[in-house]
C-alpha positions in Angstrom: 9.1 -55.3 -7.0 5.5 -56.1 -7.8 4.3 -54.5 -4.6 6.4 -51.4 -5.3 5.0 -51.2 -8.8 1.5 -51.6 -7.5 2.0 -48.7 -5.0 3.3 -46.6 -7.8 0.3 -47.3 -10.0 -2.1 -46.5 -7.1 -0.2 -43.2 -6.5 -0.3 -42.4 -10.2 -4.0 -43.2 -10.4 -4.8 -40.9 -7.5 -2.7 -38.0 -8.9 -4.9 -35.3 -10.5 -3.8 -32.7 -12.9 -4.0 -29.3 -11.3 -6.5 -26.9 -12.8 -5.6 -23.7 -11.0 -2.7 -21.6 -12.3 -0.1 -19.7 -10.2 -0.8 -16.0 -10.2 2.8 -15.2 -11.2 2.7 -17.7 -14.1 -0.1 -15.8 -15.9 0.7 -12.3 -14.7 1.1 -9.9 -17.6 2.3 -6.3 -17.6 -0.3 -3.6 -18.0 0.3 -0.6 -20.1 -1.1 2.9 -19.5 -1.5 5.1 -22.5 -2.2 8.8 -23.2 -5.7 9.6 -24.6 -4.6 8.6 -28.2 -4.2 5.0 -27.1 -0.8 4.9 -28.8 1.8 6.7 -26.8 2.8 5.0 -23.6 2.8 6.6 -20.2 4.1 3.6 -18.2 4.2 -0.1 -18.0 3.3 -1.7 -14.7 4.0 -5.0 -13.2 5.8 -8.1 -14.4 7.3 -7.9 -17.9 5.4 -10.5 -19.7 3.2 -10.6 -22.8 1.6 -13.9 -23.8 1.7 -14.8 -27.5 0.7 -17.8 -29.5 3.2 -20.4 -30.6 3.0 -19.3 -34.2 4.0 -15.8 -33.1 7.3 -17.2 -31.8 10.2 -17.7 -34.2 10.8 -21.3 -35.1 14.4 -20.9 -34.0 13.5 -19.9 -30.5 11.3 -22.9 -30.1 14.0 -25.2 -31.4 16.8 -23.6 -29.4 14.8 -24.1 -26.2 14.2 -27.8 -27.1 17.8 -28.3 -28.1 19.2 -27.2 -24.7 16.4 -28.1 -22.3 14.8 -31.3 -23.6 16.1 -32.8 -26.9 13.5 -35.6 -26.9 10.6 -33.2 -26.1 8.5 -34.3 -29.1 9.2 -38.0 -28.6 9.1 -38.5 -24.8 6.0 -39.0 -22.5 6.7 -35.8 -20.5 9.6 -37.3 -18.5 13.1 -38.5 -19.2 14.0 -41.8 -17.5 17.7 -41.1 -17.2 17.1 -37.6 -16.1 14.4 -38.7 -13.6 16.8 -41.3 -12.0 19.5 -38.7 -11.8 17.1 -36.1 -10.4 15.8 -38.4 -7.7 19.3 -39.4 -6.7 20.5 -35.8 -6.4 17.4 -34.9 -4.4 17.8 -37.8 -2.0 21.5 -37.1 -1.4 20.8 -33.4 -0.9 22.7 -32.2 -4.0 21.6 -29.1 -5.9 19.0 -30.1 -8.5 19.5 -28.4 -11.9 18.6 -29.2 -15.4 17.1 -32.6 -14.7 13.5 -31.9 -15.6 11.9 -32.0 -19.0 10.1 -29.0 -20.5 6.8 -30.6 -19.5 7.9 -31.0 -15.9 9.2 -27.4 -15.8 6.0 -26.1 -17.2 3.9 -28.0 -14.7 6.1 -26.7 -11.8 6.1 -23.1 -12.9 2.5 -22.9 -14.2 0.1 -24.9 -12.1 -1.0 -24.0 -8.6 -0.3 -26.7 -6.0 3.1 -27.8 -7.4 5.6 -26.2 -5.0 9.3 -25.4 -5.6 10.5 -27.3 -2.5 13.3 -29.8 -3.0 11.9 -33.1 -1.9 11.4 -36.6 -3.2 7.6 -36.4 -2.6 7.3 -33.2 -4.7 9.5 -34.7 -7.4 7.4 -37.8 -7.7 4.2 -35.8 -7.8 5.7 -33.6 -10.5 6.6 -36.6 -12.6 3.1 -38.1 -12.3 1.5 -34.7 -13.3 3.9 -34.4 -16.2 3.0 -37.8 -17.6 -0.7 -37.0 -17.3 -0.2 -33.6 -18.9 1.4 -35.2 -21.8 -1.8 -37.2 -22.4 -4.2 -34.2 -21.9 -2.2 -31.4 -23.7 -0.6 -31.4 -27.1 3.2 -30.8 -27.3 2.6 -27.4 -28.9 0.3 -26.3 -26.1 2.9 -27.4 -23.5 5.7 -25.6 -25.4 3.6 -22.4 -25.9 2.7 -22.3 -22.2 6.3 -22.9 -21.2 7.8 -20.2 -23.4 5.2 -17.7 -22.1 5.9 -18.4 -18.5 9.6 -19.1 -18.2 12.0 -16.6 -16.6 14.6 -15.1 -18.9 16.0 -12.6 -16.3 14.9 -9.2 -17.4 11.4 -10.5 -18.3 9.1 -13.4 -18.1 8.0 -15.0 -21.4 9.8 -14.9 -24.7 7.9 -11.9 -26.1 8.8 -9.5 -23.3 12.4 -11.0 -23.2 12.9 -10.3 -26.9 12.1 -6.6 -26.3 14.1 -6.4 -23.0 17.3 -7.7 -24.5 17.1 -6.7 -28.2 15.0 -3.5 -28.3 11.4 -2.6 -28.1 10.9 -3.2 -31.9 12.1 -6.8 -31.7 9.2 -9.3 -31.1 9.3 -13.0 -30.5 8.6 -13.8 -34.2 11.5 -11.6 -35.4 14.3 -13.3 -33.3 17.3 -14.5 -35.2 18.8 -18.0 -34.5 21.6 -16.3 -32.5 19.2 -14.3 -30.5 17.1 -17.4 -30.0 20.1 -19.3 -28.7 20.9 -16.5 -26.4 17.5 -16.5 -24.8 17.4 -20.3 -24.5 20.8 -20.2 -22.8 19.5 -17.9 -20.1 16.8 -20.3 -18.9 19.2 -22.3 -16.7 20.4 -19.2 -14.8 18.1 -16.2 -15.5 20.2 -13.9 -13.3 23.4 -14.1 -15.3 24.8 -10.8 -16.4 24.2 -10.0 -20.1 27.6 -11.2 -21.3 29.3 -13.1 -18.5 31.6 -16.0 -19.5 29.3 -18.7 -18.1 26.4 -17.4 -20.3 28.7 -17.3 -23.4 29.6 -21.0 -22.8 26.0 -21.9 -22.4 25.2 -20.0 -25.6 27.8 -22.1 -27.5 26.2 -25.3 -26.1 22.8 -24.2 -27.4 24.3 -23.6 -30.9 26.1 -27.0 -30.9 22.8 -28.8 -29.9 20.8 -27.0 -32.5 23.3 -28.0 -35.2 23.2 -31.6 -33.8 19.4 -32.0 -33.7 18.6 -30.0 -36.9 21.8 -30.2 -39.0 19.9 -29.3 -42.2 18.8 -25.9 -40.6 21.7 -25.1 -38.3 24.6 -27.2 -39.4 26.6 -24.1 -40.4 25.6 -22.1 -37.2 28.6 -23.4 -35.2 31.0 -21.6 -37.6 28.9 -18.5 -38.2 27.1 -17.7 -34.9 28.2 -14.7 -33.0 27.2 -13.9 -29.5 24.5 -11.3 -30.0 24.7 -7.7 -28.8 22.0 -6.8 -26.2 20.4 -3.6 -25.1 22.0 -1.8 -22.1 19.9 -2.5 -19.1 18.0 0.5 -17.8 16.7 0.1 -14.3 14.7 3.4 -14.6 11.8 4.2 -12.4 8.7 4.4 -14.5 7.1 6.9 -12.1 9.8 9.5 -12.5 8.9 13.1 -13.6 5.2 13.8 -14.2 4.4 10.2 -15.1 4.0 9.1 -11.5 1.3 11.6 -10.9 -0.7 10.3 -13.8 -0.2 6.6 -12.8 -1.2 7.4 -9.3 -4.6 8.9 -10.3 -5.3 6.1 -12.8 -4.7 3.4 -10.2 -6.8 5.3 -7.6 -9.7 5.6 -10.0 -9.6 2.0 -11.2 -9.8 0.9 -7.6 -12.5 3.3 -6.4 -14.7 3.2 -9.4 -14.1 -0.3 -10.8 -12.8 -2.3 -7.9 -9.6 -3.1 -9.7 -6.8 -3.2 -7.2 -3.2 -2.1 -8.1 -2.0 -5.7 -7.8 -4.7 -6.8 -10.3 -3.7 -4.0 -12.7 0.0 -5.0 -12.5 -0.7 -8.6 -13.3 -3.7 -8.4 -15.6 -2.2 -7.4 -18.9 -4.6 -4.5 -19.3 -4.4 -1.8 -21.9 -5.5 1.3 -20.0 -6.3 4.4 -22.1 -6.4 7.6 -20.0 -8.0 11.0 -20.6 -4.6 12.8 -20.6 -3.6 14.6 -23.7 0.2 14.6 -23.9 0.3 18.0 -25.7 -1.9 19.6 -23.0 0.0 17.9 -20.2 3.2 19.6 -21.5 1.2 22.9 -21.9 0.1 22.7 -18.3 3.7 22.1 -17.2 4.9 25.1 -19.2 2.2 27.4 -18.0 2.8 26.7 -14.3 6.6 26.4 -14.3 7.1 29.5 -16.4 4.8 31.5 -14.1 6.6 30.2 -11.0 10.0 31.0 -12.4 11.9 32.9 -9.7 9.6 31.7 -6.9 11.1 29.7 -4.1 10.2 26.1 -3.3 7.9 27.4 -0.6 5.4 28.2 -3.4 3.0 25.4 -4.5 0.7 25.5 -7.5 -1.8 23.1 -9.1 -3.6 23.2 -12.4 -6.3 21.0 -13.7 -8.2 21.1 -17.0 -11.4 19.3 -17.8 -13.3 18.8 -21.1 -16.8 20.1 -20.2 -18.5 17.8 -22.7 -17.4 14.6 -21.1 -15.7 15.2 -17.8 -12.3 14.0 -18.9 -9.3 15.4 -17.1 -7.3 16.3 -20.2 -4.4 17.9 -18.4 -3.0 18.8 -15.0 0.2 19.9 -13.3 0.8 18.2 -10.0 4.5 18.7 -9.5 7.9 18.4 -11.3 8.9 14.9 -10.1 6.7 12.3 -8.5 9.7 10.4 -7.0 10.9 13.3 -4.9 7.5 14.9 -4.2 4.5 12.5 -4.7 1.9 15.0 -3.5 -0.4 15.7 -6.4 -1.4 19.3 -6.0 -4.6 19.6 -8.2 -6.0 16.3 -6.8 -4.9 16.4 -3.2 -4.5 20.0 -2.0 -7.8 21.1 -0.5 -7.8 24.9 -0.1 -10.5 27.5 0.7 -12.1 28.4 -2.6 -12.5 32.1 -1.7 -14.3 34.2 -4.3 -13.9 31.4 -6.9 -16.9 29.8 -5.1 -19.3 32.6 -5.7 -20.5 31.4 -9.2 -22.3 28.5 -7.4 -24.2 31.0 -5.3 -25.1 32.9 -8.5 -26.3 29.6 -10.0 -28.4 28.9 -7.0 -29.8 32.4 -7.2 -30.8 32.1 -10.9 -32.1 28.5 -10.4 -34.4 29.8 -7.7 -36.1 32.0 -10.3 -34.3 35.3 -9.8 -32.5 37.2 -12.6 -29.2 38.9 -13.3 -31.1 42.2 -13.3 -31.8 41.9 -9.6 -30.2 44.5 -7.3 -28.3 43.2 -4.3 -26.5 44.8 -1.4 -23.3 46.7 -2.0 -21.8 48.2 1.1 -23.7 46.3 3.8 -25.4 42.9 4.0 -29.1 42.6 4.2 -30.0 41.9 6.9 -27.1 43.5 8.7 -26.6 40.5 11.0 -26.1 37.2 9.2 -24.9 34.0 10.9 -21.2 33.5 10.5 -20.2 37.2 10.8 -20.0 38.2 14.4 -18.9 41.7 13.6 -20.9 42.1 10.5 -19.6 42.4 6.9 -18.7 45.4 4.9 -16.7 45.9 1.7 -13.4 47.8 1.8 -14.5 50.1 -0.9 -17.7 52.1 -1.4 -19.7 50.4 -4.2 -22.9 52.0 -3.3 -25.9 50.6 -1.4 -27.0 48.5 -4.4 -25.3 46.8 -7.3 -26.7 44.6 -10.0 -25.8 40.9 -10.0 -23.4 41.1 -12.9 -21.4 43.9 -11.3 -21.5 42.0 -8.0 -19.9 39.1 -9.9 -17.4 41.1 -11.9 -16.2 43.1 -8.9 -16.5 40.2 -6.5 -18.7 41.9 -3.9 -18.8 39.9 -0.7 -21.8 41.5 0.8 -23.9 40.8 -2.3 -23.2 37.1 -2.3 -23.7 36.6 1.4 -27.0 38.4 1.1 -28.0 36.5 -2.0 -27.4 33.2 -0.2 -29.5 34.3 2.8 -32.3 35.4 0.5 -32.6 32.0 -1.3 -35.8 30.0 -0.6 -33.9 27.5 1.5 -31.1 29.9 2.3 -27.5 28.4 2.5 -28.9 24.8 2.0 -29.7 25.7 -1.6 -26.0 26.5 -2.3 -24.8 23.4 -0.4 -27.2 21.1 -2.3 -26.1 22.6 -5.7 -22.3 22.2 -5.0 -22.8 18.6 -3.7 -24.6 17.8 -6.9 -21.7 19.4 -8.8 -19.2 16.9 -7.3 -18.0 18.5 -4.1 -17.4 16.4 -1.1 -20.6 16.2 1.0 -18.8 15.9 4.4 -16.5 18.8 3.6 -19.4 21.0 2.7 -21.5 20.1 5.7 -18.6 20.6 8.1 -17.8 24.0 6.6 -21.3 25.3 7.0 -21.4 24.0 10.6 -18.1 25.8 11.2 -18.5 29.0 9.2 -22.2 29.3 8.4 -22.7 32.0 5.7 -19.0 32.5 5.1 -19.6 29.4 3.0 -21.2 31.7 0.4 -17.9 33.5 -0.1 -15.6 30.5 -0.3 -14.7 29.2 3.2 -15.1 25.5 2.0 -12.0 23.5 1.1 -11.9 22.4 -2.6 -9.2 21.0 -5.0 -8.4 22.5 -8.4 -9.8 19.4 -10.2 -13.1 19.7 -8.3 -13.2 23.4 -9.3 -12.4 22.7 -13.0 -15.2 20.0 -13.1 -17.6 22.3 -11.2 -17.2 25.2 -13.7 -17.4 22.7 -16.5 -21.0 22.4 -15.6 -21.6 26.0 -16.7 -19.8 25.4 -20.0 -21.9 22.2 -20.5 -25.3 23.8 -20.4 -25.9 23.0 -16.7 -25.0 19.3 -16.9 -22.4 17.9 -14.5 -20.2 15.0 -15.5 -18.0 13.6 -12.8 -14.4 14.2 -13.6 -12.4 11.1 -14.5 -9.0 10.1 -15.8 -9.7 6.7 -17.5 -11.3 6.4 -20.9 -11.2 2.7 -21.4 -9.6 -0.5 -20.1 -9.1 -3.5 -22.4 -8.1 -6.9 -21.1 -5.2 -9.1 -22.5 -7.5 -10.4 -25.3 -8.3 -6.9 -26.5 -11.9 -6.9 -25.3 -13.2 -3.8 -23.4 -13.2 -4.8 -19.7 -14.1 -1.5 -18.2 -15.8 1.2 -20.4 -15.7 4.9 -19.6 -17.9 6.1 -16.9 -19.1 9.5 -18.0 -22.8 9.8 -17.0 -24.1 13.3 -17.0 -26.8 14.7 -14.7 -28.5 18.1 -14.9 -27.8 20.3 -11.9 -29.1 23.6 -13.2 -31.2 24.7 -16.2 -29.5 25.4 -19.5 -30.6 29.1 -19.4 -29.2 29.4 -15.8 -25.8 28.2 -17.1 -25.9 30.7 -19.9 -26.6 33.6 -17.6 -23.9 32.5 -15.1 -21.5 32.6 -18.0 -22.6 36.1 -19.0 -21.8 37.3 -15.5 -18.4 35.6 -15.4 -17.5 36.9 -18.8 -17.7 40.3 -17.2 -15.0 39.3 -14.8 -12.5 39.1 -17.7 -14.0 42.0 -19.6 -14.1 44.7 -16.9 -13.9 43.0 -13.5 -11.2 41.7 -11.2 -9.4 40.0 -14.1 -10.0 42.6 -16.7 -7.8 42.4 -19.8 -6.6 38.8 -19.1 -8.9 36.9 -21.4 -8.2 35.0 -24.5 -8.4 37.7 -27.2 -11.3 37.3 -29.5 -12.1 33.8 -28.0 -15.0 34.1 -25.5 -14.0 33.1 -22.0 -15.5 33.3 -18.6 -14.1 32.9 -15.1 -13.6 34.0 -11.5 -10.7 35.1 -9.3 -10.4 34.2 -5.7 -8.0 35.4 -2.9 -8.0 34.3 0.7 -7.3 36.5 3.7 -3.8 37.7 3.8 -3.3 36.3 0.3 -2.6 32.9 1.7 -4.4 31.2 -1.2 -5.1 32.5 -4.6 -7.2 31.1 -7.5 -8.4 31.6 -11.0 -11.0 29.3 -12.5 -12.3 29.8 -16.0 -13.6 28.2 -19.1 -14.4 28.2 -22.8 -16.9 25.9 -24.5 -13.9 23.5 -25.0 -12.0 23.5 -21.7 -12.6 24.3 -18.0 -9.4 25.0 -16.1 -8.6 25.8 -12.5 -5.3 27.1 -11.1 -4.6 27.4 -7.4 -1.5 28.8 -5.5 -0.4 28.6 -1.9 2.8 29.0 0.1 4.3 27.0 2.9 7.3 27.8 5.1 9.2 25.1 7.1 9.7 26.2 10.6 11.8 24.6 13.4 10.7 24.6 17.0 12.9 27.6 17.7 11.1 29.5 15.0 13.9 29.3 12.4 12.7 29.1 8.7 14.5 26.6 6.7 14.2 25.8 2.9 12.1 22.9 1.8 13.6 19.7 0.5 12.0 18.8 -2.9 9.1 21.1 -2.0 8.5 19.2 1.3 9.4 20.4 4.8 12.3 18.3 6.0 11.7 15.8 8.9 15.4 15.8 9.6 18.0 18.5 9.0 18.7 18.5 5.3 16.5 15.4 4.9 19.4 13.2 6.1 19.2 10.5 8.8 19.4 11.9 12.3 19.4 10.5 15.8 17.1 13.1 17.3 14.6 13.9 14.6 12.2 11.5 12.9 8.6 11.2 11.7 7.4 11.4 15.3 9.6 14.3 16.2 10.0 16.3 13.0 12.7 18.9 12.5 10.3 21.3 11.0 6.6 21.9 10.8 4.5 23.5 8.1 3.3 27.1 8.3 1.2 28.6 5.6 2.0 32.2 4.9 1.1 35.0 2.5 1.8 34.5 -1.2 2.3 38.2 -1.7 -0.1 38.2 -4.7 -3.8 37.7 -5.4 -5.9 35.6 -7.8 -5.6 38.2 -10.5 -1.8 37.8 -10.5 0.1 34.5 -11.1 -3.0 32.2 -11.0 -4.7 34.1 -13.8 -1.4 34.4 -15.7 -0.9 30.6 -15.5 -4.5 30.0 -16.5 -4.2 32.4 -19.5 -0.9 30.8 -20.7 -2.4 27.3 -20.5 -5.6 28.2 -22.2 -3.9 30.0 -25.1 -1.6 27.0 -25.6 -4.5 24.5 -25.3 -6.7 26.4 -27.9 -4.0 26.7 -30.5 -5.4 25.6 -33.8 -8.9 25.1 -32.4 -11.9 26.8 -33.8 -13.4 29.8 -31.9 -16.6 28.6 -30.2 -19.2 30.9 -28.9 -21.1 30.7 -25.6 -24.9 30.5 -25.8 -26.7 33.8 -25.8 -27.8 35.1 -22.5 -31.2 33.6 -21.6 -32.3 36.3 -19.1 -33.9 33.7 -16.9 -36.0 34.6 -13.9 -37.4 37.8 -12.7 -35.7 40.6 -10.8 -35.6 40.1 -7.0 -34.3 43.3 -5.5 -32.9 42.6 -2.0 -32.3 46.4 -1.9 -34.0 49.1 -3.9 -32.5 49.8 -7.3 -30.5 53.0 -7.5 -31.9 56.0 -9.2 -30.0 56.3 -12.5 -28.2 59.6 -13.2 -29.3 61.0 -16.6 -26.7 61.5 -19.2 -26.7 62.9 -22.7 -26.7 59.5 -24.3 -29.5 58.2 -22.0 -33.2 58.3 -22.7 -36.2 57.7 -20.4 -36.9 54.4 -22.1 -33.3 53.3 -21.6 -32.0 54.4 -18.2 -28.8 52.3 -18.6 -27.9 53.5 -22.1 -24.1 53.1 -22.7 -23.5 51.9 -19.2 -26.0 49.0 -19.4 -24.2 46.1 -17.6 -26.2 43.7 -19.7 -24.9 44.9 -23.1 -22.5 42.6 -24.9 -18.9 43.7 -24.8 -16.8 44.0 -27.9 -14.9 40.7 -28.1 -12.2 42.4 -30.1 -11.4 44.9 -27.4 -7.6 45.6 -27.3 -7.1 44.5 -23.8 -8.6 41.0 -24.3 -5.4 39.4 -25.2 -3.1 41.0 -22.5 -0.9 38.4 -20.9 0.6 40.3 -18.0 -0.8 43.1 -15.8 -1.3 46.0 -15.7 -3.2 46.2 -19.0 -4.7 49.5 -20.2 -5.5 50.7 -16.8 -6.8 47.4 -15.5 -6.4 46.7 -11.8 -2.9 45.6 -10.9 -4.0 43.3 -8.1 -1.7 44.8 -5.5 -4.1 46.8 -3.5 -3.9 44.8 -0.3 -5.5 46.7 2.6 -5.8 43.8 4.9 -4.3 43.9 8.3 -2.6 41.0 10.0 -5.9 39.9 11.5 -7.8 40.3 8.2 -9.6 43.5 9.2 -9.7 47.1 8.3 -9.8 50.1 10.5 -13.5 49.9 11.3 -13.1 46.4 12.6 -15.2 44.7 9.9 -13.8 41.8 7.8 -12.7 43.5 4.6 -13.3 42.7 0.9 -11.0 43.9 -1.8 -10.7 40.6 -3.8 -7.8 41.1 -6.2 -7.3 44.7 -5.3 -10.6 46.0 -6.8 -13.9 47.3 -5.5 -15.9 44.8 -3.7 -14.5 41.8 -1.9 -13.8 38.1 -2.1 -11.9 37.1 1.0 -12.8 34.7 3.7 -11.5 33.8 7.2 -8.0 32.8 7.8 -6.9 29.7 5.9 -7.3 26.2 7.4 -4.2 24.0 7.9 -2.4 23.1 4.8 -4.0 20.6 2.4 -0.7 18.7 2.3 -1.0 17.5 5.9 -2.3 14.0 6.6 -6.1 13.8 6.5 -6.5 16.7 4.1 
């Protein structure tokens, strides 16, 4: 006996109290909020919220002690009778239940290194650790840790359990004695159903023990206690609807910009405040879905809106339900920008020191042969041999922008450097120039709606670019800011250049390809874009408050025999009807994607969706003016300026007179607020003269962006942005 006692004392002396904690024991659920920091988007990870002991109702503390360890405040961390019973049951292979003290349970569930295996060695080690813990931690510390880590079934920890069983407004400090007894009863078997007979019996045992240990408090509880009513369990997917798209982008940004992995988010107890405005998110959904009403599931659309002053993505529409279609259109669909890319060429032109009053080629490029156009480039309509830069922008004249890019000091490199500084993917831009050369100037490069919204935001922000982002702030479980907002701005173009680019793009909505589709008396600027054969269509535009991009494309699902079948939840089915099949699988899909013509141009549904969203987004907001035109640079006429035709209203000193393209337009014009085309003789957007091969009768690639004079189309679309690798 002496030898056995000596061995036990040596083993006890060599036992160290673990310092590391189990990840699962301290894991807390993180919450993602809208931009107001109040309304929740989703809760991620384990349902647990650690609170202090004084934030737990006295009744829940005492109910737990009454059923799990009556002598908790008197014992040394172990129960001698319980210990003997536990060791015997373990040695004989019987199921071990309810033999440990609260201190032992806390040690086993909380500290790293104490396993859950059923063995005498583990049990003895647990006993030694429990005794030592009782010397190093106060009873209140042990109880607080225990109640924050124990499994209650629907949640871990008493705070989360209180909400899970009795409603989101019930916290641990508001629990009634009956509710406390219910939670304490669940500790033995957390997986019990909410009201099964065994749980009811255990509940009554808790009540009886409470009355026995604290008769002055709970003596009458045996006669009055009623089994509490619990909330109906809702095993809903937190990513359903539009929420999943938001959560996906938040997790992606936290990992790429802050190094915070999804697992760390789900266990860190973070309060994550996003940039998403709930009202604007609903406005984006309404704008896109109402515009797409009547369209088949073959049609896809993405909308993204950015605050130019800080780069925050305030709203987007990525799809109707993340669960059935997790592809996030505005963040993941890379499509050729078409004429919506031309403003960057204009910005490079002005930044190089040239002005809006320059005359650039109309009907033909200068020089005639420019890399990227094997058969040359002409416009589908006669715009004359020369146009000013504002008219070239308003009417989207292809030849003008190709020639402008070629005339820059460093040619197409100046445009590439500018767009890379404005956030576009460097590899994508370099590859596109290598593949398409000067077609890059008229939008052959693949871009996403959110990249376009952020790029145009630079023009609204006086030439400063701020990388778009979706996270405003991340606080840790203690309430301290762990990850502040990253919204560093950098100047890409001069302030005056941004002002003059805006002047030219205002003309697009005033008298150009999107005439009559502005925002009423509120100043707005933007640009349409349509790809060859109308496979992709855009409108990107902005006010001083918001920059918004809308892109459309259409995909058909085609079998190997050429049969077109409808998509399943907007996706082409891998198996017939999306059901399990012996023949078809991911390696041998039933259908493949084929991008086809939309049947409309950028001035159609994309502009309509943009206008609807912007009108909703600006409701109640003050009308802000753009800066006055700066008239930067000096005229650089690539072609001679045309000889003006005298008119009665003109004078020798003012050859432009009433037709001066640089005069301000009346912001109160009647057609400014038109929602749907045609508006007071504005182009209808249905003048599609493109053949199947994207050419007109003379064999030259044609223009005709949005059905008006000029052009804004590029070579045939690349493979869909929804395919792997795009």
